[in-house]
N, C-alpha and C positions, 0 to 999 in steps of 0.2 A: 502494499497500498503506499502511496508517494505521498509528499506535502502538498496542501493544497497553494494556489498562487496566490503569491501575495500583493503584485499587481493588476490592477481593476483593467478587467475589459477595455480593448480602444474597438470604437464601435464604425464600423466600413458607413459609405455617406449611402443615404438612402432614405427608407419610410420601414417604420417596423410596427408590426400587432401583435398581442399577444392574443393566445387562444388559449381555455380550459373549458372543464366542463362545467355545466350550469351547477350553479349554485354554491360551485368550490369556494373555499377562501385560499386552501394554494396557491403557489405560485403556477403558469401553466406553461405553454412554449414561446419561445420569441422568436416570429419570424423575419422575414429581412425581403424586402422588394426594393430592387434598383428607381424603379419609376412610381408613381400613384396609380395610374393604371391600372397596373398591377398590386398593386395594394388591396382597391376597388375589387377587385378579380375574387381574391383569396377570400377578401372577407364575407362579397353573396356567395364562397364555396362553404363558408364554416357558418355564418349568420342560422341556422335553422336550428343545426345541434349542440354548437359550443359558446360559453360568451366569447366576444370577442372584445379587446379595447385596445383602443388606437394608441402608440405612442407620438407619432408622429413623425417626422422628420427631422435626421442624424447629422449637422455637417460640422469637420472637423473634427469627427467625435463628442460635439456636444449636440444636446439638443435645443430646436428651431424654437418650439414650441415648451411649455415646462411641464402643463398639466394633460396628463394623458385622459384620453375618452372611454366613456362605457359605450358602443356602439348596441345602439337599439334593435330588435326589428322591428322593419316598415310596414 
């Protein structure tokens, strides 16, 4: 068993969302997309069966917008 990393992860430039089971309090899986259109396509794919949290855009390892958004089914 190895030692956990001590440096924070570097984020790629692009758009991030998190998907997790409906009603779950634990963290889910973070997904990266290069474009906003790809991110919206991924949201449409998972919105019926999973909770989707939109983190938004990352540039140079920092978030463009600070607050994540919980995506509700329309």
